N, C-alpha and C positions, 0 to 999 in steps of 0.2 A: 504494499500499499504506500502511495506517495505521501511525503510530509505535507505538501500543498495539494489543495484541490486541483489547482491549475498552476503549472510551472511554464512560463512563457519566455523563450529565447529569440532575441532579435539578433540577427547576424549584422555586425557593424563593421565587417572586414573592409579594408581598403588596400587594394592591390597596387603595388608601387610600379609594376610592369605596365601599366596602361590597360591591362584587361579589366573587363566589366567587373564591378563589385558592388556589394549591397550599399556601401557608404556613398557611392555615386548618387544614390537616391535620398540622401539625408536620413539614413537609418538610425543613427544615434539620436538624432533630434526626435525621430518618431517614438523610438524607445522611451525617451524621457517624457514625451507627450503621454504614452500609454501608462507609464509609471504614476504620473501626476493624476491622471484621469481616474486610475484604479484607486489611488489614495483618497480622492475627492469622494468616490463612491463608497469609501470604507472596505474596499476589497482587499486590502492589505492586512487587515486584522484577522487574527485567529487562523493563520495559515491558509488563508482562501486563495489568494493570488500573489504570486512572485513574479515580477518582471525583471530578466536579467540580460545581460550582454553575452553573446555567444562570439567566439572567434569564427572563423570561416565554417560554414555549414555546408560548403562544397555544392552549393547551387546558386552561386553568385550570377551566372548567366541568366538566371530567371528573376533576378533581383528586383526589389528588394525581398527578402524572406524572413519568416519567422515560423517558429514551431511552437505548439502548444502540448505540453504533456499532462496527463499521462497518456491521452488518446493518440499522441503522435500525428497530430493534425497539423500539416503545412500550409502556409498562407503566403501571398503576396498582397501588396495593396498599392494605392496610388497616393492617397492623401490621408489627412486626420479624419475625414468622414469615413473612410474605410477602416481604419483603426477603431472609431467609435463603434461601427457596426459589428466588428469582431467582439469588442468588449460588451456591448449590449446583448448581443445574440449568444455567443459562445460562452463568455465568462460569467455572464449574469443568469442566463436562461438554459445553458448547456446545449444550445442549439449551433452546430457549426455553420459557417457562412459558405455555402457551396460555391458561390460566384467567385469567391477569392482563394479557394483551396487550390493547391497543387496537387496533381495526381501522382501516382506511384512512379510514373514513367518520366517524371522531372518536367512536366509541362503544365502551363497554367490551363485551367479548365475553360 
């Protein structure tokens, strides 16, 4: 059993060789946004939701990416509205957001 109800990892990798990476999409700022929004909703209390930085999740070509555990649900996003939808639907209601999910073959749906 997981210590947190949901443990969310945002890839914030920045590749120095010029290859596409998640930080090209301001993923650290979006992680900070998600963390603050979860705190404002009280989701950080009692081990409900933990928002963390991840090193490279090896899907940067699909960037930006984040993963929600324990379900192992992979997402991409465009803006804060997408992050809000993931928080409101998945983290608050337990309903993953299909339109933002990445499929097992490393493709956006």
